All heavy atoms as TSV, in Angstrom:
chain	resi	resn	atom	element	x	y	z
A	1	MET	N	N	0.832	-1.187	0.000
A	1	MET	CA	C	0.000	0.000	0.000
A	1	MET	C	C	0.877	1.252	0.000
A	1	MET	O	O	2.004	1.232	0.470
A	1	MET	CB	C	-0.882	0.036	1.242
A	1	MET	CG	C	-2.041	-0.938	1.210
A	1	MET	SD	S	-3.115	-0.603	2.571
A	1	MET	CE	C	-4.351	0.328	1.763
A	2	ALA	N	N	0.297	2.277	-0.495
A	2	ALA	CA	C	1.008	3.553	-0.561
A	2	ALA	C	C	0.965	4.236	0.805
A	2	ALA	O	O	0.040	4.027	1.603
A	2	ALA	CB	C	0.355	4.447	-1.604
A	3	GLU	N	N	1.978	5.034	1.038
A	3	GLU	CA	C	2.046	5.756	2.307
A	3	GLU	C	C	1.133	6.986	2.225
A	3	GLU	O	O	1.134	7.722	1.240
A	3	GLU	CB	C	3.484	6.210	2.565
A	3	GLU	CG	C	3.658	6.916	3.877
A	3	GLU	CD	C	5.090	7.326	4.107
A	3	GLU	OE1	O	5.998	6.742	3.509
A	3	GLU	OE2	O	5.277	8.266	4.895
A	4	ILE	N	N	0.357	7.207	3.244
A	4	ILE	CA	C	-0.559	8.336	3.288
A	4	ILE	C	C	0.207	9.555	3.811
A	4	ILE	O	O	0.879	9.485	4.846
A	4	ILE	CB	C	-1.770	8.039	4.192
A	4	ILE	CG1	C	-2.549	6.853	3.619
A	4	ILE	CG2	C	-2.666	9.257	4.311
A	4	ILE	CD1	C	-3.662	6.379	4.513
A	5	ILE	N	N	0.090	10.649	3.080
A	5	ILE	CA	C	0.749	11.878	3.512
A	5	ILE	C	C	-0.290	12.971	3.693
A	5	ILE	O	O	-1.310	13.009	3.005
A	5	ILE	CB	C	1.832	12.340	2.506
A	5	ILE	CG1	C	1.227	12.598	1.130
A	5	ILE	CG2	C	2.946	11.329	2.401
A	5	ILE	CD1	C	2.155	13.297	0.182
A	6	ASN	N	N	-0.016	13.834	4.622
A	6	ASN	CA	C	-0.901	14.955	4.886
A	6	ASN	C	C	-0.364	16.153	4.091
A	6	ASN	O	O	0.705	16.683	4.378
A	6	ASN	CB	C	-0.901	15.261	6.387
A	6	ASN	CG	C	-1.916	16.308	6.753
A	6	ASN	OD1	O	-2.386	17.064	5.909
A	6	ASN	ND2	N	-2.251	16.349	8.050
A	7	LEU	N	N	-1.109	16.572	3.087
A	7	LEU	CA	C	-0.645	17.636	2.200
A	7	LEU	C	C	-0.510	18.964	2.950
A	7	LEU	O	O	0.375	19.766	2.638
A	7	LEU	CB	C	-1.593	17.789	1.019
A	7	LEU	CG	C	-1.660	16.575	0.085
A	7	LEU	CD1	C	-2.684	16.813	-1.006
A	7	LEU	CD2	C	-0.309	16.267	-0.497
A	8	ARG	N	N	-1.360	19.206	3.916
A	8	ARG	CA	C	-1.275	20.440	4.694
A	8	ARG	C	C	0.044	20.493	5.467
A	8	ARG	O	O	0.720	21.513	5.508
A	8	ARG	CB	C	-2.470	20.527	5.657
A	8	ARG	CG	C	-2.474	21.796	6.485
A	8	ARG	CD	C	-3.657	21.861	7.423
A	8	ARG	NE	N	-3.656	20.702	8.304
A	8	ARG	CZ	C	-4.735	19.975	8.586
A	8	ARG	NH1	N	-5.902	20.273	8.068
A	8	ARG	NH2	N	-4.651	18.947	9.396
A	9	GLN	N	N	0.428	19.363	6.037
A	9	GLN	CA	C	1.677	19.305	6.790
A	9	GLN	C	C	2.891	19.466	5.873
A	9	GLN	O	O	3.864	20.123	6.233
A	9	GLN	CB	C	1.776	17.991	7.570
A	9	GLN	CG	C	2.889	17.971	8.566
A	9	GLN	CD	C	2.714	19.030	9.647
A	9	GLN	OE1	O	1.615	19.282	10.113
A	9	GLN	NE2	N	3.802	19.664	10.018
A	10	VAL	N	N	2.824	18.904	4.687
A	10	VAL	CA	C	3.912	19.045	3.717
A	10	VAL	C	C	4.062	20.515	3.339
A	10	VAL	O	O	5.170	21.045	3.259
A	10	VAL	CB	C	3.654	18.178	2.471
A	10	VAL	CG1	C	4.655	18.489	1.369
A	10	VAL	CG2	C	3.702	16.710	2.832
A	11	ARG	N	N	2.939	21.200	3.104
A	11	ARG	CA	C	2.966	22.612	2.747
A	11	ARG	C	C	3.566	23.439	3.877
A	11	ARG	O	O	4.415	24.312	3.664
A	11	ARG	CB	C	1.555	23.114	2.434
A	11	ARG	CG	C	1.487	24.593	2.098
A	11	ARG	CD	C	0.059	25.061	1.825
A	11	ARG	NE	N	-0.900	24.630	2.817
A	11	ARG	CZ	C	-1.153	25.265	3.964
A	11	ARG	NH1	N	-0.488	26.357	4.280
A	11	ARG	NH2	N	-2.063	24.811	4.811
A	12	LYS	N	N	3.152	23.161	5.112
A	12	LYS	CA	C	3.677	23.888	6.268
A	12	LYS	C	C	5.172	23.646	6.442
A	12	LYS	O	O	5.928	24.568	6.753
A	12	LYS	CB	C	2.928	23.492	7.534
A	12	LYS	CG	C	1.536	24.071	7.614
A	12	LYS	CD	C	0.878	23.709	8.930
A	12	LYS	CE	C	-0.498	24.321	9.048
A	12	LYS	NZ	N	-1.108	24.043	10.349
A	13	ASP	N	N	5.619	22.416	6.243
A	13	ASP	CA	C	7.047	22.104	6.357
A	13	ASP	C	C	7.856	22.850	5.294
A	13	ASP	O	O	8.942	23.360	5.570
A	13	ASP	CB	C	7.286	20.600	6.226
A	13	ASP	CG	C	6.787	19.827	7.439
A	13	ASP	OD1	O	6.601	20.452	8.506
A	13	ASP	OD2	O	6.600	18.598	7.310
A	14	ARG	N	N	7.313	22.918	4.078
A	14	ARG	CA	C	8.007	23.612	2.996
A	14	ARG	C	C	8.103	25.117	3.306
A	14	ARG	O	O	9.152	25.734	3.110
A	14	ARG	CB	C	7.265	23.386	1.688
A	14	ARG	CG	C	7.935	23.991	0.488
A	14	ARG	CD	C	7.185	23.706	-0.785
A	14	ARG	NE	N	5.753	23.864	-0.544
A	14	ARG	CZ	C	4.797	23.209	-1.184
A	14	ARG	NH1	N	5.100	22.352	-2.119
A	14	ARG	NH2	N	3.524	23.397	-0.903
A	15	GLU	N	N	7.021	25.731	3.799
A	15	GLU	CA	C	7.029	27.149	4.154
A	15	GLU	C	C	7.988	27.429	5.317
A	15	GLU	O	O	8.682	28.443	5.330
A	15	GLU	CB	C	5.623	27.617	4.495
A	15	GLU	CG	C	4.697	27.689	3.297
A	15	GLU	CD	C	3.268	28.000	3.675
A	15	GLU	OE1	O	2.961	28.145	4.883
A	15	GLU	OE2	O	2.437	28.099	2.750
A	16	LYS	N	N	8.032	26.500	6.285
A	16	LYS	CA	C	8.934	26.662	7.417
A	16	LYS	C	C	10.389	26.614	6.965
A	16	LYS	O	O	11.216	27.405	7.424
A	16	LYS	CB	C	8.666	25.571	8.444
A	16	LYS	CG	C	9.452	25.711	9.715
A	16	LYS	CD	C	9.078	24.628	10.715
A	16	LYS	CE	C	9.872	24.774	11.980
A	16	LYS	NZ	N	9.554	23.740	12.956
A	17	ALA	N	N	10.701	25.725	6.043
A	17	ALA	CA	C	12.064	25.630	5.525
A	17	ALA	C	C	12.447	26.906	4.769
A	17	ALA	O	O	13.581	27.389	4.876
A	17	ALA	CB	C	12.202	24.420	4.618
A	18	ALA	N	N	11.499	27.478	4.030
A	18	ALA	CA	C	11.769	28.720	3.300
A	18	ALA	C	C	12.016	29.865	4.275
A	18	ALA	O	O	12.917	30.691	4.066
A	18	ALA	CB	C	10.606	29.055	2.371
A	19	LYS	N	N	11.245	29.937	5.347
A	19	LYS	CA	C	11.442	30.980	6.349
A	19	LYS	C	C	12.789	30.837	7.045
A	19	LYS	O	O	13.469	31.828	7.322
A	19	LYS	CB	C	10.325	30.942	7.391
A	19	LYS	CG	C	9.024	31.528	6.921
A	19	LYS	CD	C	7.990	31.536	8.025
A	19	LYS	CE	C	6.682	32.102	7.552
A	19	LYS	NZ	N	5.668	32.117	8.628
A	20	GLU	N	N	13.178	29.605	7.328
A	20	GLU	CA	C	14.475	29.376	7.964
A	20	GLU	C	C	15.623	29.779	7.049
A	20	GLU	O	O	16.617	30.357	7.497
A	20	GLU	CB	C	14.606	27.902	8.366
A	20	GLU	CG	C	13.733	27.524	9.537
A	20	GLU	CD	C	13.770	26.040	9.853
A	20	GLU	OE1	O	14.519	25.293	9.172
A	20	GLU	OE2	O	13.062	25.622	10.766
A	21	ALA	N	N	15.479	29.532	5.753
A	21	ALA	CA	C	16.517	29.927	4.800
A	21	ALA	C	C	16.621	31.447	4.721
A	21	ALA	O	O	17.721	32.010	4.693
A	21	ALA	CB	C	16.223	29.342	3.422
A	22	LYS	N	N	15.472	32.120	4.702
A	22	LYS	CA	C	15.462	33.592	4.658
A	22	LYS	C	C	16.066	34.163	5.938
A	22	LYS	O	O	16.817	35.143	5.895
A	22	LYS	CB	C	14.024	34.085	4.475
A	22	LYS	CG	C	13.881	35.571	4.387
A	22	LYS	CD	C	14.500	36.106	3.130
A	22	LYS	CE	C	14.209	37.586	3.021
A	22	LYS	NZ	N	14.937	38.208	1.941
A	23	ALA	N	N	15.778	33.561	7.075
A	23	ALA	CA	C	16.346	34.019	8.347
A	23	ALA	C	C	17.861	33.850	8.356
A	23	ALA	O	O	18.583	34.715	8.856
A	23	ALA	CB	C	15.705	33.257	9.501
A	24	ALA	N	N	18.344	32.773	7.793
A	24	ALA	CA	C	19.792	32.563	7.727
A	24	ALA	C	C	20.456	33.624	6.853
A	24	ALA	O	O	21.527	34.137	7.191
A	24	ALA	CB	C	20.089	31.165	7.182
A	25	GLU	N	N	19.807	33.979	5.742
A	25	GLU	CA	C	20.342	35.044	4.885
A	25	GLU	C	C	20.384	36.364	5.645
A	25	GLU	O	O	21.356	37.115	5.562
A	25	GLU	CB	C	19.460	35.217	3.651
A	25	GLU	CG	C	19.668	34.206	2.565
A	25	GLU	CD	C	18.786	34.499	1.365
A	25	GLU	OE1	O	18.513	35.683	1.088
A	25	GLU	OE2	O	18.370	33.541	0.711
A	26	ASN	N	N	19.316	36.675	6.368
A	26	ASN	CA	C	19.250	37.936	7.109
A	26	ASN	C	C	20.287	37.983	8.230
A	26	ASN	O	O	20.817	39.058	8.523
A	26	ASN	CB	C	17.849	38.156	7.667
A	26	ASN	CG	C	16.872	38.570	6.595
A	26	ASN	OD1	O	17.261	39.055	5.541
A	26	ASN	ND2	N	15.597	38.371	6.856
A	27	ARG	N	N	20.562	36.855	8.858
A	27	ARG	CA	C	21.585	36.838	9.903
A	27	ARG	C	C	22.945	37.188	9.322
A	27	ARG	O	O	23.740	37.883	9.951
A	27	ARG	CB	C	21.625	35.471	10.582
A	27	ARG	CG	C	20.533	35.266	11.601
A	27	ARG	CD	C	20.794	34.039	12.449
A	27	ARG	NE	N	20.729	32.792	11.700
A	27	ARG	CZ	C	19.626	32.096	11.484
A	27	ARG	NH1	N	18.485	32.524	11.964
A	27	ARG	NH2	N	19.661	30.972	10.808
A	28	VAL	N	N	23.199	36.731	8.109
A	28	VAL	CA	C	24.474	37.048	7.474
A	28	VAL	C	C	24.520	38.519	7.076
A	28	VAL	O	O	25.524	39.200	7.283
A	28	VAL	CB	C	24.689	36.147	6.236
A	28	VAL	CG1	C	25.869	36.619	5.426
A	28	VAL	CG2	C	24.878	34.701	6.665
A	29	LEU	N	N	23.424	39.033	6.517
A	29	LEU	CA	C	23.411	40.407	6.030
A	29	LEU	C	C	23.379	41.435	7.153
A	29	LEU	O	O	24.077	42.450	7.097
A	29	LEU	CB	C	22.190	40.631	5.126
A	29	LEU	CG	C	22.206	39.921	3.782
A	29	LEU	CD1	C	20.891	40.150	3.061
A	29	LEU	CD2	C	23.356	40.421	2.930
A	30	PHE	N	N	22.544	41.222	8.146
A	30	PHE	CA	C	22.297	42.243	9.157
A	30	PHE	C	C	22.841	41.890	10.530
A	30	PHE	O	O	22.653	42.645	11.472
A	30	PHE	CB	C	20.786	42.499	9.285
A	30	PHE	CG	C	20.154	42.908	8.004
A	30	PHE	CD1	C	19.326	42.047	7.321
A	30	PHE	CD2	C	20.390	44.152	7.465
A	30	PHE	CE1	C	18.731	42.421	6.135
A	30	PHE	CE2	C	19.808	44.542	6.278
A	30	PHE	CZ	C	18.978	43.666	5.616
A	31	GLY	N	N	23.529	40.798	10.665
A	31	GLY	CA	C	23.945	40.318	11.972
A	31	GLY	C	C	25.281	40.867	12.426
A	31	GLY	O	O	26.253	40.128	12.493
A	32	ARG	N	N	25.319	42.147	12.723
A	32	ARG	CA	C	26.528	42.720	13.298
A	32	ARG	C	C	26.239	43.093	14.746
A	32	ARG	O	O	25.142	43.570	15.051
A	32	ARG	CB	C	26.949	43.996	12.552
A	32	ARG	CG	C	27.473	43.753	11.169
A	32	ARG	CD	C	28.128	44.971	10.601
A	32	ARG	NE	N	27.297	46.162	10.756
A	32	ARG	CZ	C	27.716	47.397	10.544
A	32	ARG	NH1	N	28.934	47.620	10.158
A	32	ARG	NH2	N	26.896	48.419	10.707
A	33	PRO	N	N	27.184	42.926	15.636
A	33	PRO	CA	C	26.964	43.305	17.033
A	33	PRO	C	C	26.792	44.822	17.158
A	33	PRO	O	O	27.265	45.594	16.315
A	33	PRO	CB	C	28.239	42.859	17.745
A	33	PRO	CG	C	28.939	41.948	16.825
A	33	PRO	CD	C	28.473	42.260	15.458
A	34	LYS	N	N	26.117	45.242	18.210
A	34	LYS	CA	C	25.853	46.658	18.433
A	34	LYS	C	C	27.162	47.439	18.552
A	34	LYS	O	O	27.268	48.565	18.052
A	34	LYS	CB	C	25.007	46.846	19.687
A	34	LYS	CG	C	24.588	48.277	19.912
A	34	LYS	CD	C	23.630	48.408	21.064
A	34	LYS	CE	C	23.193	49.852	21.209
A	34	LYS	NZ	N	22.214	50.013	22.263
A	35	LYS	N	N	28.140	46.866	19.193
A	35	LYS	CA	C	29.420	47.547	19.365
A	35	LYS	C	C	30.064	47.844	18.015
A	35	LYS	O	O	30.616	48.934	17.803
A	35	LYS	CB	C	30.348	46.693	20.224
A	35	LYS	CG	C	31.611	47.386	20.631
A	35	LYS	CD	C	32.405	46.558	21.616
A	35	LYS	CE	C	33.633	47.313	22.080
A	35	LYS	NZ	N	34.399	46.559	23.055
A	36	ALA	N	N	29.999	46.906	17.083
A	36	ALA	CA	C	30.572	47.114	15.754
A	36	ALA	C	C	29.806	48.195	14.996
A	36	ALA	O	O	30.407	49.002	14.279
A	36	ALA	CB	C	30.557	45.805	14.968
A	37	LYS	N	N	28.473	48.224	15.154
A	37	LYS	CA	C	27.673	49.238	14.484
A	37	LYS	C	C	27.999	50.629	15.004
A	37	LYS	O	O	28.185	51.572	14.220
A	37	LYS	CB	C	26.180	48.969	14.693
A	37	LYS	CG	C	25.666	47.759	13.951
A	37	LYS	CD	C	24.203	47.558	14.249
A	37	LYS	CE	C	23.685	46.261	13.697
A	37	LYS	NZ	N	22.289	46.036	14.018
A	38	THR	N	N	28.078	50.780	16.327
A	38	THR	CA	C	28.356	52.097	16.889
A	38	THR	C	C	29.774	52.547	16.561
A	38	THR	O	O	30.008	53.726	16.315
A	38	THR	CB	C	28.143	52.108	18.406
A	38	THR	OG1	O	28.944	51.095	19.011
A	38	THR	CG2	C	26.684	51.894	18.765
A	39	LEU	N	N	30.705	51.614	16.513
A	39	LEU	CA	C	32.074	51.955	16.147
A	39	LEU	C	C	32.138	52.471	14.714
A	39	LEU	O	O	32.794	53.481	14.430
A	39	LEU	CB	C	32.992	50.744	16.317
A	39	LEU	CG	C	34.459	50.944	15.972
A	39	LEU	CD1	C	35.085	51.967	16.919
A	39	LEU	CD2	C	35.200	49.627	16.061
A	40	ALA	N	N	31.438	51.819	13.807
A	40	ALA	CA	C	31.421	52.249	12.410
A	40	ALA	C	C	30.757	53.619	12.275
A	40	ALA	O	O	31.229	54.478	11.517
A	40	ALA	CB	C	30.687	51.218	11.554
A	41	GLU	N	N	29.668	53.850	13.005
A	41	GLU	CA	C	28.993	55.148	12.957
A	41	GLU	C	C	29.891	56.247	13.497
A	41	GLU	O	O	29.943	57.347	12.938
A	41	GLU	CB	C	27.690	55.098	13.746
A	41	GLU	CG	C	26.605	54.271	13.099
A	41	GLU	CD	C	25.392	54.107	13.997
A	41	GLU	OE1	O	25.370	54.687	15.108
A	41	GLU	OE2	O	24.457	53.399	13.578
A	42	THR	N	N	30.609	55.971	14.574
A	42	THR	CA	C	31.515	56.959	15.162
A	42	THR	C	C	32.642	57.292	14.200
A	42	THR	O	O	32.968	58.471	14.008
A	42	THR	CB	C	32.093	56.423	16.489
A	42	THR	OG1	O	31.024	56.062	17.353
A	42	THR	CG2	C	32.964	57.456	17.161
A	43	ARG	N	N	33.223	56.277	13.593
A	43	ARG	CA	C	34.299	56.513	12.622
A	43	ARG	C	C	33.802	57.333	11.434
A	43	ARG	O	O	34.488	58.233	10.950
A	43	ARG	CB	C	34.877	55.194	12.130
A	43	ARG	CG	C	35.747	54.512	13.129
A	43	ARG	CD	C	36.324	53.234	12.591
A	43	ARG	NE	N	37.212	52.623	13.575
A	43	ARG	CZ	C	37.678	51.401	13.478
A	43	ARG	NH1	N	37.343	50.644	12.456
A	43	ARG	NH2	N	38.466	50.919	14.417
A	44	LYS	N	N	32.591	57.035	10.985
A	44	LYS	CA	C	32.024	57.773	9.861
A	44	LYS	C	C	31.807	59.235	10.239
A	44	LYS	O	O	32.095	60.136	9.446
A	44	LYS	CB	C	30.707	57.137	9.426
A	44	LYS	CG	C	30.110	57.768	8.200
A	44	LYS	CD	C	28.853	57.046	7.764
A	44	LYS	CE	C	28.261	57.712	6.538
A	44	LYS	NZ	N	27.039	57.047	6.095
A	45	ALA	N	N	31.310	59.492	11.446
A	45	ALA	CA	C	31.088	60.861	11.895
A	45	ALA	C	C	32.401	61.623	12.007
A	45	ALA	O	O	32.483	62.807	11.624
A	45	ALA	CB	C	30.357	60.857	13.234
A	46	ILE	N	N	33.430	60.979	12.512
A	46	ILE	CA	C	34.739	61.624	12.640
A	46	ILE	C	C	35.305	61.960	11.259
A	46	ILE	O	O	35.805	63.073	11.032
A	46	ILE	CB	C	35.714	60.726	13.436
A	46	ILE	CG1	C	35.279	60.665	14.898
A	46	ILE	CG2	C	37.143	61.222	13.308
A	46	ILE	CD1	C	36.035	59.640	15.713
A	47	GLU	N	N	35.219	61.021	10.337
A	47	GLU	CA	C	35.727	61.260	8.986
A	47	GLU	C	C	34.940	62.367	8.290
A	47	GLU	O	O	35.508	63.204	7.591
A	47	GLU	CB	C	35.672	59.976	8.154
A	47	GLU	CG	C	36.692	58.948	8.571
A	47	GLU	CD	C	38.118	59.440	8.397
A	47	GLU	OE1	O	38.417	60.102	7.380
A	47	GLU	OE2	O	38.946	59.166	9.286
A	48	GLN	N	N	33.643	62.400	8.490
A	48	GLN	CA	C	32.823	63.445	7.872
A	48	GLN	C	C	33.175	64.810	8.461
A	48	GLN	O	O	33.290	65.792	7.726
A	48	GLN	CB	C	31.341	63.148	8.073
A	48	GLN	CG	C	30.447	64.090	7.316
A	48	GLN	CD	C	28.983	63.692	7.423
A	48	GLN	OE1	O	28.629	62.798	8.187
A	48	GLN	NE2	N	28.154	64.355	6.663
A	49	ALA	N	N	33.368	64.898	9.767
A	49	ALA	CA	C	33.740	66.155	10.399
A	49	ALA	C	C	35.114	66.609	9.910
A	49	ALA	O	O	35.329	67.803	9.648
A	49	ALA	CB	C	33.734	65.998	11.912
A	50	ARG	N	N	36.036	65.687	9.765
A	50	ARG	CA	C	37.377	66.014	9.274
A	50	ARG	C	C	37.299	66.518	7.828
A	50	ARG	O	O	37.949	67.497	7.460
A	50	ARG	CB	C	38.275	64.780	9.360
A	50	ARG	CG	C	39.712	65.069	8.992
A	50	ARG	CD	C	40.583	63.838	9.169
A	50	ARG	NE	N	40.610	63.448	10.582
A	50	ARG	CZ	C	40.688	62.196	11.009
A	50	ARG	NH1	N	40.752	61.204	10.152
A	50	ARG	NH2	N	40.720	61.925	12.300
A	51	HIS	N	N	36.469	65.874	7.034
A	51	HIS	CA	C	36.299	66.282	5.643
A	51	HIS	C	C	35.684	67.682	5.565
A	51	HIS	O	O	36.123	68.513	4.772
A	51	HIS	CB	C	35.426	65.267	4.904
A	51	HIS	CG	C	35.191	65.584	3.470
A	51	HIS	ND1	N	36.172	65.466	2.522
A	51	HIS	CD2	C	34.092	66.026	2.821
A	51	HIS	CE1	C	35.681	65.823	1.352
A	51	HIS	NE2	N	34.421	66.170	1.502
A	52	GLU	N	N	34.663	67.930	6.363
A	52	GLU	CA	C	34.008	69.240	6.372
A	52	GLU	C	C	34.948	70.319	6.893
A	52	GLU	O	O	34.843	71.482	6.513
A	52	GLU	CB	C	32.734	69.196	7.212
A	52	GLU	CG	C	31.618	68.360	6.625
A	52	GLU	CD	C	31.074	68.926	5.323
A	52	GLU	OE1	O	30.975	70.165	5.194
A	52	GLU	OE2	O	30.765	68.125	4.426
A	53	GLY	N	N	35.860	69.959	7.755
A	53	GLY	CA	C	36.796	70.921	8.318
A	53	GLY	C	C	37.798	71.448	7.303
A	53	GLY	O	O	38.399	72.503	7.514
A	54	HIS	N	N	37.956	70.777	6.194
A	54	HIS	CA	C	38.909	71.198	5.174
A	54	HIS	C	C	38.285	72.109	4.110
A	54	HIS	O	O	38.959	72.495	3.165
A	54	HIS	CB	C	39.537	69.981	4.491
A	54	HIS	CG	C	40.457	69.220	5.381
A	54	HIS	ND1	N	41.690	69.685	5.746
A	54	HIS	CD2	C	40.318	68.012	5.997
A	54	HIS	CE1	C	42.274	68.809	6.537
A	54	HIS	NE2	N	41.461	67.790	6.720
A	55	ARG	N	N	37.030	72.448	4.268
A	55	ARG	CA	C	36.377	73.333	3.288
A	55	ARG	C	C	36.993	74.723	3.345
A	55	ARG	O	O	37.315	75.238	4.408
A	55	ARG	CB	C	34.891	73.446	3.576
A	55	ARG	CG	C	34.103	72.232	3.188
A	55	ARG	CD	C	32.622	72.550	3.298
A	55	ARG	NE	N	31.837	71.387	3.014
A	55	ARG	CZ	C	31.341	71.108	1.806
A	55	ARG	NH1	N	31.565	71.914	0.811
A	55	ARG	NH2	N	30.632	70.029	1.620
A	56	LEU	N	N	37.107	75.343	2.194
A	56	LEU	CA	C	37.657	76.693	2.122
A	56	LEU	C	C	36.555	77.747	2.225
A	56	LEU	O	O	36.761	78.812	2.761
A	56	LEU	CB	C	38.424	76.877	0.813
A	56	LEU	CG	C	39.667	76.006	0.662
A	56	LEU	CD1	C	40.285	76.233	-0.711
A	56	LEU	CD2	C	40.659	76.299	1.762
A	57	ALA	N	N	35.387	77.439	1.687
A	57	ALA	CA	C	34.287	78.408	1.720
A	57	ALA	C	C	33.021	77.713	2.217
A	57	ALA	O	O	32.827	76.515	2.079
A	57	ALA	CB	C	34.044	78.949	0.318
A	58	ASP	N	N	32.151	78.534	2.787
A	58	ASP	CA	C	30.879	78.024	3.280
A	58	ASP	C	C	29.915	77.903	2.102
A	58	ASP	O	O	29.679	78.887	1.395
A	58	ASP	CB	C	30.310	78.966	4.350
A	58	ASP	CG	C	29.124	78.365	5.075
A	58	ASP	OD1	O	28.924	77.141	4.949
A	58	ASP	OD2	O	28.415	79.116	5.760
A	59	PRO	N	N	29.338	76.728	1.829
A	59	PRO	CA	C	28.467	76.567	0.660
A	59	PRO	C	C	27.170	77.366	0.783
A	59	PRO	O	O	26.546	77.697	-0.223
A	59	PRO	CB	C	28.184	75.070	0.614
A	59	PRO	CG	C	28.453	74.575	1.965
A	59	PRO	CD	C	29.502	75.496	2.555
A	60	ASP	N	N	26.733	77.721	1.988
A	60	ASP	CA	C	25.502	78.483	2.158
A	60	ASP	C	C	25.679	79.942	1.759
A	60	ASP	O	O	24.727	80.605	1.366
A	60	ASP	CB	C	25.022	78.411	3.610
A	60	ASP	CG	C	24.647	76.993	3.995
A	60	ASP	OD1	O	24.247	76.235	3.085
A	60	ASP	OD2	O	24.757	76.660	5.185
A	61	LYS	N	N	26.858	80.476	1.838
A	61	LYS	CA	C	27.114	81.894	1.534
A	61	LYS	C	C	27.269	82.152	0.047
A	61	LYS	O	O	27.173	83.271	-0.392
A	61	LYS	CB	C	28.358	82.381	2.287
A	61	LYS	CG	C	28.166	82.448	3.776
A	61	LYS	CD	C	29.394	82.985	4.452
A	61	LYS	CE	C	29.186	83.023	5.963
A	61	LYS	NZ	N	30.375	83.535	6.653
A	62	GLU	N	N	27.552	81.126	-0.726
A	62	GLU	CA	C	27.791	81.315	-2.162
A	62	GLU	C	C	26.536	81.450	-2.927
A	62	GLU	O	O	25.513	81.081	-2.803
A	62	GLU	CB	C	28.622	80.179	-2.710
A	62	GLU	CG	C	30.027	80.222	-2.205
A	62	GLU	CD	C	30.840	79.084	-2.777
A	62	GLU	OE1	O	30.326	78.281	-3.575
A	62	GLU	OE2	O	32.011	78.995	-2.425
């Protein structure tokens, strides 16, 4: 005899596997610790301030 399968359960298992795969992708893309994020933001702010400090003229006055 053939094995009886529950189609609803198969569908749910397939959707669960897809969600787990998407979660794994997101962990790779967005999974940085808070300390690393704040360090990068601080470095960016310092570099931007240093860059702005080298301007010769104020762009609002021109």
